[in-house]
C-alpha positions as CSV (number, residue, x, y, z in Angstrom):
1,M,15.8,29.6,17.2
2,A,12.2,28.2,16.4
3,S,11.3,26.9,12.6
4,Q,8.7,28.7,10.4
5,Q,6.3,25.9,11.5
6,Q,7.1,25.5,14.7
7,A,6.7,30.0,15.1
8,S,3.4,29.8,13.7
9,T,0.3,30.7,15.1
10,T,-1.6,28.6,13.5
11,P,-3.1,26.1,15.6
12,I,-1.4,22.6,15.5
13,D,-4.4,20.7,14.3
14,A,-5.2,23.2,11.5
15,R,-1.5,23.5,10.3
16,D,-1.6,20.6,7.8
17,E,-4.8,21.0,6.4
18,W,-4.2,24.0,4.8
19,R,-5.8,24.2,1.6
20,T,-4.2,25.3,-2.1
21,P,-6.1,28.6,-3.2
22,P,-8.3,27.5,-6.8
23,F,-6.2,29.5,-8.5
24,V,-3.3,28.6,-8.1
25,F,-4.2,25.1,-8.9
26,A,-6.7,25.8,-11.6
27,W,-3.0,27.4,-13.1
28,A,-1.5,24.5,-12.4
29,H,-3.7,22.3,-13.4
30,R,-3.7,24.2,-17.0
31,R,-0.3,22.8,-17.6
32,F,0.1,19.6,-16.2
33,G,-3.5,17.9,-16.4
34,F,-3.7,16.8,-12.9
35,G,-5.5,13.4,-12.3
36,V,-4.8,13.0,-9.3
37,D,-4.8,14.4,-5.9
38,L,-1.9,13.1,-4.0
39,A,-2.9,14.8,-0.3
40,A,-6.6,15.2,-0.1
41,T,-9.6,14.9,2.0
42,R,-13.6,14.5,1.0
43,E,-13.6,17.9,1.6
44,N,-10.4,19.6,-0.2
45,G,-9.7,17.1,-3.2
46,L,-9.3,19.2,-6.3
47,C,-8.9,16.5,-8.4
48,H,-11.8,13.9,-9.3
49,T,-9.9,11.0,-8.1
50,Y,-8.1,12.1,-4.6
51,V,-6.1,10.2,-2.2
52,D,-6.3,10.3,1.5
53,R,-4.7,9.6,4.6
54,S,-7.1,5.9,4.7
55,V,-4.8,5.3,1.7
56,N,-1.3,7.1,2.7
57,A,-0.1,8.4,-0.4
58,L,3.1,7.8,0.2
59,E,3.0,3.4,0.5
60,Q,1.4,4.0,-3.2
61,Q,2.0,3.8,-6.4
62,W,1.9,6.6,-7.9
63,S,0.9,6.0,-11.5
64,R,-2.4,3.3,-10.4
65,F,-4.1,6.9,-10.0
66,A,-3.0,8.9,-12.7
67,N,0.1,10.3,-15.3
68,A,0.1,13.2,-13.5
69,G,-0.4,14.2,-10.1
70,W,-0.6,17.5,-7.1
71,C,0.2,18.3,-4.1
72,N,0.2,20.7,-1.3
73,P,1.6,18.4,1.4
74,P,1.2,18.6,5.0
75,Y,3.8,21.2,5.8
76,S,5.3,18.9,9.2
77,R,6.4,17.2,6.8
78,I,7.6,17.5,3.3
79,D,10.4,15.8,2.6
80,P,9.2,12.0,2.7
81,W,7.0,13.7,0.1
82,L,9.1,15.5,-1.6
83,Q,11.5,11.8,-1.3
84,K,8.8,9.9,-2.8
85,A,7.6,12.2,-6.1
86,V,11.8,11.5,-6.7
87,A,11.2,7.9,-6.9
88,E,7.5,8.5,-8.8
89,A,8.9,10.2,-10.8
90,R,11.9,8.2,-12.3
91,D,8.6,5.5,-12.6
92,G,7.2,8.3,-15.5
93,F,5.1,9.9,-13.1
94,T,4.5,13.2,-13.3
95,S,4.0,15.5,-10.2
96,V,3.6,18.8,-8.7
97,F,4.1,20.1,-5.2
98,L,2.5,23.4,-4.0
99,V,5.5,24.2,-0.9
100,L,6.6,27.5,0.7
101,A,9.7,28.7,-0.9
102,P,13.0,27.3,0.5
103,N,14.4,30.3,1.7
104,G,18.4,29.0,2.5
105,E,17.4,25.4,4.3
106,E,19.0,22.7,3.1
107,R,17.2,19.6,2.7
108,Y,15.6,21.6,0.2
109,G,19.7,21.5,-2.2
110,D,19.0,17.6,-2.0
111,L,14.9,17.1,-2.3
112,V,14.3,19.8,-5.0
113,F,17.4,22.0,-6.8
114,D,19.4,19.0,-6.8
115,V,16.6,16.9,-8.6
116,A,13.2,18.3,-9.5
117,S,12.7,19.4,-12.9
118,E,11.8,22.7,-12.6
119,V,10.7,25.3,-9.7
120,V,8.1,28.2,-10.2
121,W,8.3,30.7,-8.1
122,I,5.3,32.3,-7.4
123,T,5.8,36.0,-6.8
124,G,3.8,37.8,-4.0
125,R,2.2,36.1,-1.2
126,L,-0.5,33.8,-1.6
127,A,-3.7,33.6,0.5
128,Y,-4.0,29.8,1.6
129,L,-7.3,28.2,3.1
130,T,-8.3,27.5,6.4
131,P,-9.4,24.0,6.3
132,D,-13.3,24.8,6.1
133,G,-12.4,27.3,3.3
134,K,-11.6,31.0,4.2
135,P,-8.9,32.9,2.7
136,T,-6.5,33.6,5.3
137,Q,-4.2,36.7,6.1
138,G,-0.7,37.1,6.9
139,N,1.5,34.5,5.2
140,T,5.3,35.4,6.3
141,R,6.6,32.8,3.4
142,G,6.8,32.9,-0.1
143,S,5.4,30.0,-2.0
144,C,6.7,28.1,-5.0
145,L,5.8,24.7,-7.5
146,V,8.0,22.0,-7.7
147,V,8.0,20.1,-10.6
148,Y,9.9,16.2,-10.7
149,R,8.9,14.8,-14.5
150,G,11.1,12.0,-14.5
151,H,12.2,12.2,-18.3
152,D,13.7,15.6,-17.0
153,L,14.8,14.4,-12.9
154,G,17.8,16.4,-12.2
155,N,17.6,18.8,-14.9
156,T,16.0,21.6,-12.4
157,R,15.1,25.0,-14.4
158,C,13.8,28.1,-12.3
159,R,11.3,30.7,-13.5
160,H,8.4,32.8,-12.0
161,V,4.6,34.0,-12.3
162,R,3.3,36.4,-10.5
163,R,0.1,36.1,-8.5
164,D,-2.2,38.1,-9.7
165,E,-1.4,36.4,-13.1
166,M,-2.7,33.2,-12.5
167,L,-5.7,34.9,-10.6
168,A,-6.4,37.3,-13.7
169,E,-6.4,34.4,-15.3
170,W,-8.5,32.1,-13.3
171,K,-11.0,34.9,-12.9
172,K,-11.2,35.3,-16.8
173,D,-11.7,31.4,-17.1
174,Q,-14.7,31.6,-14.0
175,E,-16.4,34.6,-16.2
176,G,-16.0,32.2,-19.6
177,A,-18.1,29.7,-17.7
178,A,-20.7,31.5,-16.0
179,A,-21.1,32.9,-19.9
């Protein structure tokens, strides 16, 4: 049986380049205060400081960039990113990952539920952005934020937030900034 990634109709060269919806990042940034986007490009980086492929975040000490980081990892290779997040959290770095909801995938037991500090389930499907910034449709899976903080690794708490509440909060912020 094909995995969700293998069954995708997204062109192969675009699968790992999907951008984060801005309201999702804004919601998380308000709560965690990111100083670095750990898997980005100049075109899609969400923080002033970002780490691109040329630097290879998996080979760096993340705290050299900031105290907290955001990551929308390449979905074809999520496991190494989550493993690195656990190691970095043990050294005091906080990271938040936007990932597909782990609907029964065994690997998430070891990398999320057994060690994460928090899982924030997003109620409502997200419309990610294509590599050129256009909204998509037809997301077949839910999403969640997985938080890794050194002081509470392994004490996984779960909560949820509604996508529409995240979006409304972002719109209100945008209106306030325009005023």
